C-alpha positions in Angstrom: 31.0 -26.7 -132.7 31.0 -29.8 -130.6 32.2 -33.3 -130.8 29.1 -35.1 -129.8 28.0 -36.4 -133.5 31.6 -37.2 -134.9 31.2 -40.9 -134.1 27.7 -41.2 -135.2 28.7 -39.7 -138.6 31.4 -42.2 -139.1 29.1 -45.0 -138.1 26.6 -44.0 -140.7 29.1 -43.2 -143.7 32.0 -45.4 -143.0 30.3 -48.2 -140.8 32.4 -51.0 -141.8 35.8 -49.2 -141.5 38.0 -50.5 -138.9 37.8 -48.0 -135.9 39.4 -49.4 -132.8 41.8 -52.0 -131.9 42.6 -53.4 -128.4 44.8 -56.5 -127.6 43.7 -58.3 -130.7 39.9 -57.2 -130.5 38.8 -55.2 -133.3 35.6 -52.7 -133.7 34.1 -51.2 -136.8 32.8 -47.7 -136.6 29.1 -49.2 -136.4 30.3 -51.7 -133.8 32.0 -49.1 -131.6 29.1 -46.6 -131.8 26.5 -49.1 -130.8 28.6 -50.1 -127.7 29.0 -46.2 -127.0 25.3 -45.7 -127.2 24.6 -48.6 -124.8 27.0 -46.9 -122.2 25.6 -43.6 -122.8 21.9 -44.8 -122.2 23.2 -46.6 -119.2 24.5 -43.4 -117.9 21.1 -41.7 -118.8 19.1 -44.4 -117.3 20.9 -43.9 -114.0 20.3 -40.1 -114.1 23.4 -38.5 -115.5 22.3 -35.6 -117.6 24.1 -32.7 -119.4 26.8 -31.3 -117.4 27.2 -34.0 -114.8 30.6 -35.3 -114.1 31.6 -38.8 -114.9 35.0 -39.8 -113.5 37.2 -42.7 -114.6 40.0 -44.4 -112.6 41.0 -46.8 -115.4 44.3 -48.0 -117.3 44.1 -48.2 -121.0 40.9 -50.1 -121.7 38.1 -50.2 -124.5 35.6 -48.9 -121.7 37.8 -45.7 -121.0 38.0 -45.0 -124.7 34.2 -45.6 -125.0 33.3 -43.5 -122.1 35.0 -40.4 -123.7 32.5 -40.7 -126.6 29.4 -41.7 -124.4 29.8 -38.5 -122.4 30.1 -36.5 -125.6 26.9 -38.1 -126.8 25.0 -36.9 -123.8 26.7 -33.6 -122.8 28.2 -35.3 -119.7 31.6 -34.2 -118.5 34.2 -36.8 -118.5 37.0 -36.4 -115.6 39.8 -38.9 -116.5 41.9 -39.6 -113.3 45.0 -41.5 -112.6 44.8 -45.2 -111.3 47.9 -44.1 -109.2 45.5 -41.9 -106.8 45.5 -43.0 -103.3 43.8 -41.8 -100.1 43.7 -37.9 -99.8 44.4 -37.7 -103.6 41.2 -39.6 -104.4 39.2 -37.4 -102.1 40.6 -34.3 -103.5 39.8 -34.9 -107.0 36.5 -36.9 -106.6 34.9 -34.3 -104.4 36.6 -31.3 -105.9 35.1 -32.2 -109.5 31.5 -33.0 -108.1 31.8 -36.4 -109.7 28.4 -38.1 -109.8 29.4 -41.5 -111.3 32.8 -43.3 -111.1 33.9 -46.0 -113.5 36.8 -48.0 -112.3 38.2 -51.5 -111.9 37.9 -54.2 -109.0 41.6 -53.5 -108.3 40.7 -49.9 -107.1 38.2 -51.2 -104.7 40.8 -51.7 -101.9 41.8 -48.0 -102.3 38.1 -46.6 -102.5 36.7 -48.4 -99.5 38.8 -46.6 -96.9 38.0 -43.1 -98.2 34.3 -43.8 -99.3 32.7 -42.2 -96.4 34.6 -38.9 -97.2 33.4 -38.9 -100.8 30.6 -36.2 -100.9 28.3 -37.6 -103.7 29.7 -41.2 -104.4 27.5 -43.6 -102.6 27.8 -47.3 -103.6 25.6 -47.0 -106.5 27.5 -44.4 -108.1 30.7 -46.5 -108.5 30.6 -48.9 -111.3 33.2 -51.6 -112.1 34.1 -52.5 -115.7 35.3 -56.0 -115.0 33.3 -57.7 -112.3 30.7 -56.9 -109.6 32.4 -56.9 -106.3 30.1 -56.9 -103.0 27.8 -54.0 -103.2 29.5 -52.3 -106.3 27.7 -52.4 -109.5 29.3 -53.8 -112.7 29.1 -51.9 -116.0 28.2 -55.2 -117.8 25.2 -55.4 -115.7 24.1 -51.7 -116.2 24.5 -52.0 -120.0 22.8 -55.4 -120.5 19.8 -55.4 -122.9 20.1 -51.5 -123.4 18.8 -50.2 -126.8 21.6 -49.4 -129.4 19.0 -46.9 -131.1 20.3 -43.5 -131.6 19.9 -40.9 -128.6 17.3 -38.2 -129.4 19.4 -35.1 -129.9 20.6 -33.0 -126.9 21.6 -29.4 -127.5 25.2 -29.0 -126.9 27.1 -25.9 -127.8 30.8 -25.5 -128.3 31.1 -23.4 -125.2 29.8 -26.6 -123.0 32.1 -28.2 -120.7 33.5 -31.6 -122.2 36.1 -32.6 -119.8 38.2 -31.6 -116.7 41.8 -32.8 -116.8 43.6 -32.6 -113.3 47.1 -31.5 -113.0 47.6 -33.0 -109.5 45.8 -34.6 -106.8 48.3 -36.2 -104.5 49.6 -33.1 -102.6 47.7 -29.8 -102.0 44.6 -28.9 -103.8 44.6 -30.0 -107.3 43.7 -27.9 -110.2 41.0 -29.0 -112.7 41.4 -27.7 -116.0 38.0 -27.1 -117.9 38.1 -27.7 -121.5 35.2 -27.3 -123.8 33.7 -29.2 -126.8 34.9 -26.3 -128.9 38.5 -26.7 -127.7 38.4 -30.6 -128.3 37.0 -30.0 -131.8 39.9 -27.6 -132.5 42.2 -30.3 -131.3 40.7 -32.5 -133.9 41.2 -29.9 -136.9 44.4 -28.4 -135.7 46.4 -31.6 -135.0 44.9 -33.4 -137.9 46.7 -30.8 -140.3 49.7 -30.4 -138.0 50.6 -34.0 -138.0 49.2 -35.0 -141.4 46.6 -37.4 -139.9 44.1 -38.6 -142.6 41.4 -41.3 -143.0 44.0 -43.8 -144.2 46.2 -43.2 -141.2 46.7 -45.7 -138.3 47.3 -44.2 -135.0 48.9 -46.1 -132.1 48.9 -45.1 -128.4 51.0 -47.0 -125.9 50.9 -44.2 -123.0 48.2 -43.6 -120.8 45.0 -41.9 -122.5 44.0 -40.1 -119.4 46.6 -37.4 -119.6 46.0 -34.5 -121.9 48.9 -35.3 -124.5 47.0 -38.3 -125.5 44.3 -36.0 -126.8 47.0 -34.7 -129.5 46.1 -37.9 -131.5 43.0 -39.3 -130.1 41.0 -36.4 -131.2 42.3 -36.1 -134.8 42.1 -40.0 -135.1 38.3 -39.9 -134.4 37.9 -36.6 -136.5 39.3 -38.2 -139.6 37.8 -41.8 -138.8 41.1 -43.6 -139.2 42.2 -46.8 -137.2 43.3 -46.2 -133.6 45.2 -48.8 -131.8 45.2 -48.7 -128.0 47.9 -50.8 -126.3 47.5 -51.6 -122.4 50.7 -50.2 -121.9 54.2 -49.5 -123.1 57.1 -51.9 -123.5 59.7 -51.9 -126.3 59.0 -55.4 -128.0 55.2 -55.1 -127.9 55.3 -51.6 -129.4 57.6 -52.6 -132.1 55.3 -55.6 -132.9 52.3 -53.4 -133.1 54.0 -50.8 -135.3 54.8 -53.6 -137.8 51.6 -55.7 -137.7 49.2 -52.8 -137.7 51.2 -50.8 -140.1 51.2 -47.7 -137.8 51.6 -44.3 -139.4 51.6 -42.1 -136.3 52.4 -42.6 -132.6 53.2 -40.5 -129.4 56.2 -41.6 -127.4 57.3 -39.6 -124.3 61.3 -39.0 -124.1 61.8 -41.8 -121.7 60.0 -44.4 -124.2 62.0 -43.1 -127.1 65.3 -43.4 -125.2 64.2 -47.0 -124.6 63.2 -47.6 -128.2 66.6 -46.4 -129.2 68.3 -49.2 -127.2 66.6 -51.8 -129.5 68.6 -52.8 -132.8 65.2 -53.4 -134.6 64.0 -49.8 -134.2 65.0 -48.8 -137.6 63.4 -47.2 -140.8 63.6 -50.5 -142.7 61.6 -52.3 -140.1 58.9 -49.6 -139.9 58.4 -48.5 -143.5 54.8 -47.2 -142.8 55.8 -44.8 -140.0 55.3 -41.2 -140.6 55.4 -39.5 -137.3 56.7 -40.0 -133.8 55.6 -37.2 -131.6 57.1 -36.7 -128.3 55.4 -34.5 -125.5 55.6 -34.1 -121.7 59.2 -33.1 -121.5 61.8 -32.0 -123.8 63.9 -34.7 -125.6 67.6 -34.0 -125.5 69.4 -33.2 -128.7 71.6 -36.4 -128.3 68.5 -38.6 -128.7 66.9 -36.4 -131.3 70.2 -36.9 -133.4 70.1 -40.7 -132.8 66.3 -41.0 -133.9 67.1 -39.0 -137.0 69.8 -41.3 -138.0 67.6 -44.5 -137.3 64.4 -43.1 -138.6 64.9 -40.1 -140.6 62.2 -37.4 -141.0 59.5 -38.7 -138.7 60.2 -36.7 -135.5 57.8 -34.0 -134.2 58.1 -32.3 -130.9 55.2 -30.5 -129.0 55.7 -28.1 -126.0 52.6 -27.1 -124.2 50.4 -26.8 -121.3 47.0 -28.5 -120.7 45.8 -25.0 -119.9 46.0 -24.2 -123.6 49.2 -22.9 -125.2 51.5 -25.0 -127.6 54.4 -24.9 -129.8 55.1 -27.4 -132.6 58.5 -28.6 -134.1 57.5 -30.0 -137.5 59.3 -33.0 -138.9 60.4 -30.8 -141.8 62.2 -28.5 -139.3 63.4 -31.0 -136.8 67.1 -31.1 -138.3 67.5 -27.4 -138.8 66.1 -26.4 -135.4 67.2 -29.6 -133.5 67.6 -27.8 -130.1 64.2 -25.9 -130.5 60.8 -27.0 -129.4 59.3 -25.3 -132.5 57.0 -22.3 -133.1 53.4 -21.4 -132.3 50.8 -22.7 -134.8 48.7 -20.4 -136.9 46.3 -18.5 -134.6 48.6 -18.8 -131.6 50.8 -16.0 -130.1 53.7 -16.1 -127.9 55.8 -13.7 -125.9 58.9 -14.1 -123.6 58.6 -11.7 -120.6 60.4 -10.5 -117.7 59.1 -10.3 -114.0 57.2 -7.4 -114.8 55.5 -8.9 -118.0 57.7 -6.9 -120.4 58.5 -8.5 -123.7 62.2 -9.4 -123.7 64.3 -9.3 -127.0 65.5 -12.3 -128.8 68.0 -14.5 -127.1 67.1 -13.3 -123.6 65.5 -16.0 -121.2 62.2 -15.2 -119.7 58.8 -16.6 -118.8 56.9 -18.1 -121.8 53.3 -16.6 -122.1 50.8 -17.3 -124.8 47.2 -17.2 -126.1 45.5 -19.3 -128.5 42.2 -20.8 -129.5 42.7 -23.9 -127.3 42.7 -22.1 -124.0 40.9 -23.6 -121.0 37.8 -22.0 -119.5 39.6 -21.7 -116.2 40.3 -24.1 -113.2 37.1 -25.6 -111.9 35.6 -23.7 -108.9 38.9 -21.9 -108.5 38.8 -18.4 -109.7 41.7 -17.3 -107.8 44.1 -19.5 -109.3 42.7 -19.0 -112.8 43.3 -15.2 -112.5 46.8 -16.0 -111.5 47.4 -18.1 -114.6 45.5 -16.0 -117.1 46.2 -12.3 -117.1 44.7 -10.1 -119.8 44.0 -13.2 -122.0 47.6 -14.2 -121.7 48.4 -17.7 -120.1 51.5 -17.5 -117.9 53.2 -20.9 -118.4 55.6 -20.9 -115.6 58.1 -22.2 -117.9 61.3 -20.3 -118.9 62.7 -20.1 -122.5 64.0 -17.8 -125.1 63.3 -17.4 -129.1 66.0 -17.3 -131.9 66.2 -15.0 -134.7 63.4 -17.0 -136.6 61.0 -17.0 -133.6 61.5 -20.6 -132.5 61.3 -21.4 -128.9 64.1 -23.1 -126.8 63.4 -24.1 -123.2 65.4 -23.3 -120.3 63.4 -25.3 -117.7 60.6 -24.5 -115.3 60.5 -21.4 -113.5 60.2 -23.3 -110.1 63.1 -25.5 -111.1 65.6 -22.4 -111.7 68.4 -22.7 -109.4 69.9 -19.4 -108.1 73.6 -20.0 -107.1 75.6 -17.2 -105.7 73.0 -14.8 -107.1 73.3 -16.2 -110.7 70.5 -17.9 -112.5 71.5 -21.6 -113.3 69.3 -23.5 -115.9 69.0 -27.2 -115.0 68.6 -27.9 -118.9 72.0 -26.4 -119.7 73.7 -28.8 -117.2 71.5 -31.7 -118.4 72.5 -31.4 -121.9 76.3 -31.8 -120.9 75.5 -34.7 -118.7 74.0 -36.6 -121.4 77.1 -36.4 -123.5 78.7 -39.1 -121.4 78.4 -42.4 -123.1 77.4 -44.3 -119.8 74.4 -41.7 -119.0 71.1 -42.9 -120.3 68.9 -40.1 -118.6 69.5 -37.4 -116.2 67.6 -34.9 -114.1 69.3 -31.9 -112.5 67.8 -30.1 -109.6 68.9 -27.6 -106.9 69.2 -28.0 -103.2 70.0 -25.5 -100.5 73.5 -24.6 -99.8 75.0 -22.6 -96.9 77.4 -20.6 -99.0 75.9 -20.3 -102.4 72.2 -20.4 -101.2 71.5 -23.2 -103.8 73.7 -25.7 -105.6 73.0 -28.2 -108.6 72.7 -31.8 -108.1 72.6 -34.3 -111.0 70.7 -37.5 -110.8 71.5 -40.1 -113.5 70.3 -43.4 -114.9 73.3 -45.3 -116.4 73.5 -47.9 -119.2 76.1 -49.8 -117.3 77.2 -49.1 -113.7 80.9 -49.0 -114.8 81.6 -45.6 -113.4 81.3 -44.3 -110.0 79.4 -41.1 -109.1 82.5 -39.3 -108.0 84.2 -40.1 -111.5 81.1 -38.9 -113.2 80.9 -35.6 -111.1 84.6 -34.7 -112.3 83.8 -35.6 -115.9 80.6 -33.4 -115.8 82.2 -30.4 -114.1 85.3 -30.6 -116.4 82.8 -30.3 -119.4 80.6 -27.5 -118.0 81.2 -23.9 -119.6 81.0 -21.9 -116.4 82.0 -22.5 -112.7 78.6 -21.6 -111.2 76.9 -24.6 -113.1 79.2 -27.1 -111.5 77.4 -30.0 -109.8 78.0 -30.6 -106.0 77.1 -34.3 -106.2 76.0 -37.0 -108.6 73.6 -39.7 -107.5 73.0 -42.9 -109.4 69.5 -44.3 -109.7 68.0 -47.4 -111.2 65.1 -45.4 -112.4 63.4 -42.0 -111.9 60.0 -41.3 -110.3 57.6 -40.1 -112.8 53.9 -39.1 -113.1 51.3 -41.0 -115.3 52.4 -38.7 -118.2 56.2 -39.8 -118.0 57.6 -36.6 -116.5 60.4 -36.8 -114.0 59.3 -35.9 -110.6 62.1 -33.5 -109.8 60.5 -32.1 -106.6 60.5 -35.7 -105.4 64.2 -36.2 -106.3 64.8 -33.0 -104.5 63.1 -33.7 -101.4 64.5 -37.3 -101.1 68.0 -36.0 -101.4 67.6 -33.1 -99.0 65.9 -35.5 -96.4 68.9 -38.0 -96.7 71.3 -35.1 -96.3 69.6 -34.0 -93.0 69.7 -37.6 -91.7 73.5 -37.8 -92.4 
């Protein structure tokens, strides 16, 4: 059970079907397969064999998409990395993954040069640029020039063989490389095709970065079903709307911040997007306020997925989105979930505890890190580090990250509860609540907000929030108004950065 022959099958049986679209360029399955074979042969000619690591530091480009399938063809392991990595972050992930070949762009050369001497395996010949040759760095175009497009002789690849390593972090501390096998990615293909009703006639659009694991929720089903996959260089409201209309998009992923921006556009309505069947949100919970607005604008297309790259997910189906508006869904078939206390004992319905799960999509572990693997997976159960509770029907409701829990005066304060209140204010576009140290209470909540219009002061907003909160210990001590939030490449708000920035400013005062 591996994914190495999926593209070859489409190239043989559906060769003329449109497979891939990027900025007006179009590839049939036959054309895509030929270019993938050339890339795979170039890797082999260079000495890359089954199990070797090929890393990418690329934005959304055709070469990144093709690299995923070229590695699958020859059993190499693809390691997609963020173009935002710098200095020690680059060293951490490239050395930590045992990368033998790196695909990147010339824009990254200025960041690679200063650290290249500290990269254990990456000499100059092992760094290929997808755009131009720069100095001693090779170009992918030169390495693939004149290479045969004949099928590669079969390579024995089993479902247990490693397909890719996805890193959770590389900027601070020791990053965790999550190992995912061919069988897990094959199950992504089948499970999510069914869950999201993706079929060969579908048109899948991706505007977010395809390096993060959430992108595989649709990239894998799109290739499996052989439907058209439209990749955008990045996200902006106007171009996303235009692509949805011109390509007759049926399925797309938008993280919460993108949905919020789309809802600000008057043309983001069902009558303008008649083909749209799914908007999936991942990466962070979408607040109920925006779920209701989306349902009003484009009814019955909203799905939500809560999950970890390590391998546990719940899905809120579009048929359940109204009845279970505040939920992030339920585990799919073959998945199990429990809510447990600090001792690992299952808690009753309605009580908040840590979410743990087990499923067929579970990682093989963290690459070369058995200790942290053992901390995350106990007796086959993945401990997520997230807090939540289930209702009488078994649907999951999130209460926040365990590490984001605020303990004020000995009472547990869940940021999600406060954030839901803050978002009710008509001027608030987005919010993030975090805890900071407090002399009297131990910790106290702080609300950071992005406003639609700067027509209210932070003090006025603080008074409004505290007047609307249910209990005294939830009251925020301060409100900070920001133009935008710091985010990672997957679109998640970096609360730790907000917290440290706030505390550093407080100390300076």
